[in-house]
C-alpha positions as CSV (number, residue, x, y, z in Angstrom):
1,M,0.2,0.1,0.1
2,K,2.8,2.4,0.7
3,K,4.9,1.4,-2.4
4,L,1.7,2.4,-4.3
5,I,1.2,5.8,-2.5
6,T,4.8,6.5,-3.1
7,T,4.3,5.9,-6.2
8,T,1.4,7.9,-7.2
9,L,3.4,10.8,-5.9
10,L,5.7,10.5,-7.7
11,L,3.8,10.2,-10.7
12,C,2.2,13.8,-9.8
13,L,5.3,15.1,-9.0
14,L,6.4,14.2,-12.6
15,F,3.4,15.4,-14.4
16,A,3.8,18.8,-12.5
17,T,6.9,19.5,-13.8
18,Q,6.7,18.5,-16.9
19,S,3.8,21.0,-16.8
20,C,5.8,23.7,-15.6
21,E,8.8,22.9,-18.1
22,K,5.7,23.4,-20.8
23,N,4.5,26.4,-19.6
24,T,8.1,27.8,-19.6
25,V,8.6,26.9,-23.0
26,E,5.8,28.3,-24.3
27,K,6.1,31.9,-22.6
28,T,10.2,31.7,-23.6
29,T,8.5,31.2,-27.2
30,R,5.9,34.0,-26.7
31,Q,8.9,36.1,-25.7
32,S,11.0,35.7,-28.8
33,E,8.1,35.6,-30.9
34,N,7.6,39.4,-29.5
35,K,11.1,40.3,-29.2
36,R,11.1,39.7,-33.3
37,E,8.0,41.5,-33.7
38,T,9.7,44.7,-31.9
39,S,12.8,43.7,-33.7
40,V,10.8,43.9,-37.0
41,I,8.6,47.8,-36.2
42,K,12.9,48.7,-35.4
43,N,13.7,47.5,-38.7
44,N,11.1,49.5,-40.4
45,S,11.4,52.8,-38.3
46,D,14.7,53.6,-40.0
47,I,13.6,52.8,-43.1
48,Q,10.5,54.8,-42.6
49,T,12.7,58.1,-41.2
50,V,14.1,58.3,-45.0
51,K,10.7,58.4,-46.3
52,N,10.1,60.7,-44.6
53,F,13.1,62.9,-45.2
54,L,12.5,62.1,-49.3
55,N,8.9,63.4,-48.7
56,W,9.6,66.3,-46.7
57,Y,12.5,66.9,-49.4
58,I,9.6,67.2,-52.0
59,A,7.2,69.6,-50.1
60,N,10.3,71.7,-48.9
61,Q,12.7,72.1,-52.0
62,N,11.8,75.3,-53.1
63,M,11.7,76.7,-49.3
64,L,15.5,75.6,-49.3
65,Y,16.1,77.2,-52.7
66,K,14.6,80.4,-51.1
67,F,17.7,80.8,-48.5
68,Q,20.3,83.5,-50.0
69,S,23.5,81.5,-48.4
70,I,25.7,82.6,-51.5
71,K,25.6,86.4,-52.9
72,G,27.7,87.7,-55.7
73,G,27.8,87.1,-59.4
74,I,25.5,89.8,-60.4
75,L,26.3,93.5,-61.7
76,S,27.1,95.8,-59.8
77,E,25.8,99.5,-60.4
78,N,29.4,100.3,-61.7
79,G,28.9,97.0,-64.4
80,D,31.4,95.0,-62.0
81,A,30.5,91.5,-61.1
82,E,30.5,90.7,-57.8
83,N,32.5,87.4,-56.5
84,Y,30.9,85.3,-54.9
85,Y,30.9,84.7,-50.7
86,V,28.8,83.2,-48.4
87,D,26.3,85.2,-45.6
88,F,26.1,83.1,-43.0
89,K,23.3,84.8,-41.5
90,Q,21.3,82.8,-44.1
91,V,23.3,80.0,-43.7
92,D,22.2,80.1,-40.3
93,K,18.5,80.2,-41.0
94,E,18.9,77.3,-43.7
95,V,20.5,74.8,-40.8
96,K,18.0,76.2,-38.5
97,F,15.2,75.2,-41.2
98,L,16.6,71.8,-41.2
99,S,16.9,71.4,-37.9
100,D,13.0,72.0,-37.3
101,S,12.5,68.9,-39.2
102,K,13.8,66.8,-36.7
103,L,15.0,64.4,-39.6
104,F,18.7,65.2,-39.1
105,T,21.5,64.8,-36.5
106,Q,23.3,67.4,-34.8
107,N,26.6,66.1,-36.3
108,F,25.0,66.2,-40.1
109,L,23.6,69.5,-39.6
110,S,27.4,70.9,-38.1
111,Q,28.6,68.8,-41.3
112,Y,26.1,71.1,-43.8
113,R,27.2,74.2,-42.1
114,Q,30.7,73.4,-42.6
115,K,30.6,73.0,-46.3
116,Y,29.6,76.9,-46.2
117,V,32.8,77.4,-44.0
118,E,34.9,75.4,-46.8
119,G,33.0,77.4,-49.4
120,D,33.8,80.8,-48.1
121,E,37.4,80.3,-47.7
122,H,37.8,78.7,-51.6
123,F,35.9,82.1,-52.7
124,K,38.3,84.3,-50.4
125,Q,41.6,82.0,-52.0
126,D,40.4,81.9,-55.7
127,P,37.7,85.0,-56.4
128,E,35.2,83.7,-59.4
129,N,32.1,85.8,-60.0
130,D,30.7,83.4,-63.0
131,G,28.9,80.9,-63.6
132,P,28.1,78.2,-60.8
133,P,29.7,78.5,-57.7
134,F,32.4,76.4,-56.8
135,G,31.0,73.0,-54.3
136,F,27.8,74.4,-54.9
137,D,27.0,73.0,-58.3
138,Y,24.8,70.5,-58.0
139,D,22.2,69.3,-54.8
140,Y,23.6,68.8,-51.4
141,F,21.3,65.7,-50.5
142,F,21.0,64.2,-53.8
143,M,24.9,64.9,-55.2
144,T,23.9,65.3,-58.9
145,Q,22.6,67.5,-61.7
146,D,20.6,64.9,-63.2
147,D,16.8,64.3,-63.4
148,Y,16.3,63.0,-59.2
149,E,12.7,65.0,-59.1
150,S,11.3,62.5,-61.1
151,D,12.5,59.5,-58.7
152,L,11.4,61.3,-56.0
153,K,7.4,61.8,-57.8
154,N,7.7,57.7,-57.4
155,I,9.1,57.6,-54.6
156,D,6.9,54.4,-53.3
157,K,7.8,52.1,-55.9
158,V,11.9,52.8,-54.5
159,E,13.0,49.5,-52.7
160,F,15.2,50.6,-49.4
161,S,17.3,47.4,-47.7
162,S,18.2,48.2,-43.9
163,I,21.6,46.8,-42.1
164,S,21.9,47.5,-38.5
165,E,25.2,47.9,-37.2
166,N,24.2,48.3,-33.8
167,D,21.1,49.1,-31.7
168,F,21.8,52.9,-32.2
169,S,23.4,53.0,-36.5
170,R,21.7,52.0,-39.4
171,F,22.3,51.9,-43.1
172,V,19.4,52.3,-45.5
173,K,20.1,52.0,-49.1
174,F,18.0,52.7,-52.2
175,H,18.2,52.9,-55.8
176,L,16.9,55.9,-58.3
177,D,16.0,54.5,-61.2
178,I,16.3,57.8,-63.4
179,C,19.1,59.8,-62.5
180,G,21.0,56.2,-61.7
181,M,22.5,56.8,-58.7
182,T,22.7,54.4,-55.2
183,Y,23.0,56.4,-51.9
184,Q,23.3,55.2,-48.4
185,Y,22.3,56.7,-45.6
186,T,23.6,56.2,-41.9
187,L,21.3,56.8,-39.4
188,K,21.9,57.1,-35.5
189,K,19.4,57.0,-32.3
190,E,19.1,60.3,-31.2
191,D,16.5,61.3,-28.2
192,G,15.0,58.0,-29.2
193,H,14.2,58.1,-32.9
194,W,16.2,57.7,-36.0
195,K,17.4,60.4,-37.7
196,I,19.9,61.1,-41.0
197,D,23.4,61.2,-40.1
198,K,25.4,61.0,-43.5
199,I,24.3,60.9,-46.8
200,Q,26.8,59.1,-49.4
201,S,26.6,58.6,-53.1
202,I,27.8,54.6,-53.4
203,S,27.1,54.5,-57.4
């Protein structure tokens, strides 16, 4: 009789242990699935940041052109063309306009302003007043004089890929068929959001 009771207790203990292990496995599986789902959301959020910028650029391109950051190149009252120079008050307004979009890191904005510092230094060392100003003869964001605007009109058809460097850095790549350019955007986590830190042409 004692042997039967002991056997029964052992069987109950065995079933309870198996049930506990099963629940633990199911819980771990659910947690893993949730992590994968969260990872997918995070992976999409970096691509969405790039798409947001491209759509923002379509809507605000003309506003950027209104900033007269490069002055000169026009005839003065005495008939002479004024040499090119940088108006840094306009530059700072332009950088603030970009900053207000919340799409760029502070590093990107600093580098954007630096191109004007370098351009101004070039104008001082090698004065010019005719033709496109050196270093500013193509779009800064798309690095080409070709027709990238037509590509932007069909941005929903463009395929994007994302590579994770770590939890705080991503690379997003895409190709624009009409202008023939391939781009790599480096994104960084800043204030809990993906922001554009660098734009490169890798064509």
